Wavefront OBJ file of the C-alpha trace (Angstrom):
o trace
v -57.049 82.063 69.744
v -56.266 80.394 66.331
v -59.258 79.612 64.313
v -58.615 75.886 63.803
v -57.890 75.083 66.955
v -61.353 76.783 68.033
v -63.156 74.813 65.455
v -61.930 71.627 66.432
v -62.825 72.621 70.544
v -66.331 73.209 69.461
v -66.269 69.642 67.469
v -65.389 67.500 70.404
v -66.979 69.477 72.917
v -70.006 68.688 70.940
v -68.766 65.019 70.115
v -68.573 64.252 74.247
v -72.339 66.215 74.693
v -74.256 63.610 71.665
v -72.540 60.585 73.929
v -73.043 61.651 77.029
v -76.701 62.386 75.432
v -77.147 58.882 73.796
v -75.574 57.442 76.549
v -78.452 58.961 79.566
v -80.707 57.812 76.871
v -80.080 54.004 76.878
v -79.798 53.794 81.005
v -82.837 55.709 81.464
v -84.496 52.990 78.481
v -83.019 49.769 79.974
v -84.565 50.785 83.127
v -87.926 50.954 81.934
v -87.131 47.763 80.140
v -87.133 48.804 76.689
v -84.509 48.757 74.238
v -85.444 51.825 72.841
v -86.464 54.721 73.885
v -88.197 55.352 77.063
v -92.150 55.097 76.833
v -93.896 58.536 76.429
v -94.203 60.190 80.342
v -97.876 60.130 80.253
v -98.398 56.382 79.238
v -96.134 55.772 82.422
v -97.211 58.294 84.798
v -100.693 55.686 84.547
v -98.376 52.038 84.188
v -97.236 53.127 87.404
v -100.326 53.712 88.875
v -102.073 50.488 87.624
v -99.209 48.532 88.757
v -97.210 50.625 91.415
v -95.300 47.515 92.372
v -93.884 47.325 88.428
v -90.026 47.813 87.847
v -90.429 48.018 84.562
v -92.535 47.678 81.724
v -92.204 46.212 78.331
v -94.119 47.623 75.690
v -95.481 44.713 73.304
v -96.499 45.045 69.695
v -98.917 41.971 68.553
v -99.105 40.126 65.665
v -101.975 41.969 64.493
v -100.503 45.309 65.171
v -102.071 48.040 62.684
v -99.247 50.499 60.989
v -100.313 53.345 63.318
v -99.674 50.856 65.654
v -96.278 49.747 64.302
v -95.694 53.393 63.552
v -97.093 54.724 67.060
v -94.238 52.652 68.465
v -91.021 53.627 66.300
v -91.505 56.834 67.835
v -88.208 58.799 69.275
v -89.899 61.134 71.450
v -91.763 58.165 73.560
v -93.512 55.305 72.500
v -96.691 54.056 72.688
v -97.844 50.534 72.713
v -100.991 48.485 72.397
v -99.900 46.442 75.109
v -97.872 47.058 78.228
v -95.974 44.126 80.022
v -95.650 44.835 84.131
v -92.867 43.103 85.767
v -91.771 42.844 88.808
v -88.213 41.106 90.190
v -88.270 39.410 86.589
v -91.584 38.209 86.140
v -94.989 39.292 84.883
v -97.251 40.739 87.508
v -100.409 41.948 84.658
v -100.535 43.216 81.476
v -101.871 46.783 80.559
v -103.934 46.994 77.041
v -105.696 49.531 74.772
v -108.747 49.516 73.391
v -110.867 52.436 71.664
v -114.716 53.260 71.477
v -117.280 55.712 69.934
v -118.485 57.998 72.293
v -121.051 60.872 71.693
v -118.570 63.195 69.672
v -115.163 61.991 70.221
v -113.072 58.440 70.523
v -112.607 57.500 73.730
v -109.354 55.867 74.652
v -109.279 53.226 77.550
v -105.768 51.953 79.022
v -107.407 48.421 80.775
v -104.465 46.787 83.547
v -105.348 43.046 83.562
v -103.955 40.317 86.075
v -101.737 37.410 85.049
v -105.336 35.525 84.805
v -106.647 37.990 82.802
v -109.373 39.701 85.042
v -109.750 43.380 85.465
v -108.056 44.740 87.934
v -108.370 49.032 87.009
v -109.205 50.582 83.998
v -108.048 54.414 82.926
v -109.532 56.807 80.242
v -106.878 57.836 78.600
v -108.092 60.494 75.447
v -111.824 61.267 75.410
v -113.899 64.620 74.449
v -117.209 63.866 75.309
v -119.729 66.444 76.908
v -118.157 68.386 80.133
v -120.444 68.144 83.058
v -122.416 64.776 81.131
v -120.280 62.353 78.674
v -117.284 62.622 81.630
v -118.693 60.749 84.147
v -117.354 58.101 82.188
v -114.040 59.038 84.118
v -115.736 58.797 87.689
v -113.604 56.550 89.330
v -117.822 54.459 90.297
v -118.369 54.183 86.412
v -114.462 52.776 85.478
v -114.844 50.202 88.765
v -117.666 48.662 87.398
v -115.610 46.970 84.539
v -113.206 45.710 87.720
v -112.679 41.938 88.137
v -114.669 41.504 84.910
v -112.233 38.970 82.625
v -112.678 37.987 78.628
v -115.739 35.204 79.138
v -118.681 38.402 81.485
v -120.340 40.452 79.452
v -119.195 44.319 79.234
v -122.364 45.568 78.953
v -123.339 49.189 80.594
v -126.696 48.416 81.313
v -125.684 45.492 84.486
v -122.660 47.512 84.670
v -123.221 50.760 85.052
v -125.801 52.906 87.125
v -125.005 56.827 87.682
v -125.679 57.377 83.532
v -128.242 58.910 82.759
v -127.595 60.963 80.018
v -124.464 59.399 78.779
v -125.861 56.131 77.247
v -123.273 57.101 73.841
v -120.069 58.487 76.070
v -120.345 55.199 78.279
v -120.903 52.793 75.833
v -117.852 54.261 74.175
v -116.188 53.935 77.154
v -117.834 49.682 77.663
v -116.608 49.074 73.632
v -112.923 50.445 74.648
v -112.785 47.523 77.879
v -114.534 45.122 74.858
v -111.260 45.331 72.466
v -109.234 45.948 75.380
v -110.182 42.384 76.262
v -110.222 41.365 72.424
v -106.181 42.565 72.239
v -105.168 41.147 75.333
v -107.017 37.175 73.805
v -104.666 38.014 71.495
v -101.267 38.411 73.445
v -102.266 36.492 76.777
v -99.295 33.233 77.242
l 1 2 3 4 5 6 7 8 9 10 11 12 13 14 15 16 17 18 19 20 21 22 23 24 25 26 27 28 29 30 31 32 33 34 35 36 37 38 39 40 41 42 43 44 45 46 47 48 49 50 51 52 53 54 55 56 57 58 59 60 61 62 63 64 65 66 67 68 69 70 71 72 73 74 75 76 77 78 79 80 81 82 83 84 85 86 87 88 89 90 91 92 93 94 95 96 97 98 99 100 101 102 103 104 105 106 107 108 109 110 111 112 113 114 115 116 117 118 119 120 121 122 123 124 125 126 127 128 129 130 131 132 133 134 135 136 137 138 139 140 141 142 143 144 145 146 147 148 149 150 151 152 153 154 155 156 157 158 159 160 161 162 163 164 165 166 167 168 169 170 171 172 173 174 175 176 177 178 179 180 181 182 183 184 185 186 187 188 189 190 191
């Protein structure tokens, strides 16, 4: 086979593959409601669990976003935003907001789902490295559900909100701090 024709064929095939990949990424981004890259898969899974009726999610960078949040939102392999809008039929059905608090031995990161009025409908811990068998009480539904129904005007107090945190007070307080952080962030983006 002639070398120039082989090289030409390789260039054409490579170009075709690049264009196809770009089209697939664009199509997936549009389906997920982004004009950039799609949401990181793990985040999308949690968002779909929190808002099963949502047809799309839009990541939002608040005006007070930190440099780290801006960089996370620009990741090509799946951006991470501090705030996500959940949409159905083009209408806002809720907002998910990230928050963080210091536990006993780690930073506890949460994703707080709020309805249109700003009332908590669910909380999920997205990252923690607390003591297994003790601090991981913050992963239990009983603890997480203690925040449901509260809004930015309510006290987020673990003494009143959690029954079974004996021995894990700092972990529970870190999760509660994450919820308070998310509510404060929501206040900054609520329309």
